[in-house]
N, C-alpha and C positions, 0 to 999 in steps of 0.2 A: 503494500499499499504506499504511495507517493503521498508527499503533501504539497501543497502550491506554495511557494515562496513570498506571493505576495498574500493573499490573503486568509492564509494556513487552512484554505479547505482541502480533501481530502479529491482526486485525481481520479476520474474515473476514464477509462479510454485504454490505450495504449501501454505497455511498462514502462516505456522509456521517454514517455510525457512528461515536460517538466512543469509545464503550467495547466489551472483546470481551463481559461476562455482565452482568446486572442485579447482581450479586456486585460487582464492581467501579465499577461506576457509585456505587453505595450507598457502597463503603469510601472511595471517591476523595473523595466530597463530606461524609463525615461528618469524615475527614480535614481535608480542607483548612478546614473549619465550625470544626471544635476550634483549629486553629494562627490561625484570624483570630480568636476569642472566646475565647482559651486561660486569660485573667485573667480571664475574668467565670465560667466555669466551674468553674477552681478556687476561685476567692472561695466561689461557692454550693456547690459539694461540704460545703467548709468550714462552711459555715453550718450544713449539715445534718447531717455528722457531730457540731456543737458540742449542735443541739437534742435529735437520738437518743440521745447521751450525758446531758445533763439531764435528758430525760423518763426514762432508764431508771433514775439514781439517784433520782432525787425522786417516788416514788408517792406520799406523804401530803400532797404541795402544800405543805411544810415541813422538810426536812432537812439534814444538814449527812455531808460528804462528804471526804475527804482528797485532797488538790491532787493529789496523785500518782497515784493510781486514775484520774482523769478523765485525766490529760495521757498514762498509759500507753495507755487509749484511742483517743488520736489526738486530743484537746480541743485546744483552741488558743485561748486567752482573748483573742487580741487579734483576733479576730473574732464582732462579735455585730451585730444588726441594729437594737439603737436603748436606752436606758438611764432609768432614772427614778432620782430624787434623793427619800429621806426627808425628812423634817421635819431629825432628826438630820444631815444633812449627808450620808449614804453613797450611794455611787453604786450601784445594782445595774444590772449587764450584761445583756442579754435577746438570747436569742434565737429569736426569734420572740415565743411566748409563755413560754417556760422562760426564768429569769432566775438568775442567783449573784452572790454578794457576796463576796468574799477577806475571811476574817476574820483576826484578828491570831495570830502563832502561840503553838501553846498546845503544850508539849513538844516543841518543837524541830519539830512538825509544823504543816504549811500547811493549813489546811482552807477550802473553800469554803460557804457557806451558800445551799441553790438553794430557790427559789421560784417558784410560777405567775402569770402576769400576774393580778391582781384589778381588779374592777373601781372601786376608790374610786382606781386608779394613774392614773387620765383625767385630765386635766387639764381 
């Protein structure tokens, strides 16, 4: 008698069958893969969230937004794909093609300058 490793129910059928159903097989493999590559998936998910928020708040290609709005949406500025440094020494952090630069405080509100990647930013 074999036991399903996902739901721990008895397996009925062939003697070499490992899962009681296709659903249990898929769910067990998904769980196993997620545990093995958990850090990769969490970083990828955060990068996608950051990109989605930067895209949503930057319709014109260059805009300013309150830092608080992005953070409330789930934005985490510690996660970015690459950076670009301008001639003034300011470092823009990018999540794929959407970038942000933290601006100095104005009226006690922290803001980000949002940009999109441009051809002149290539090295």
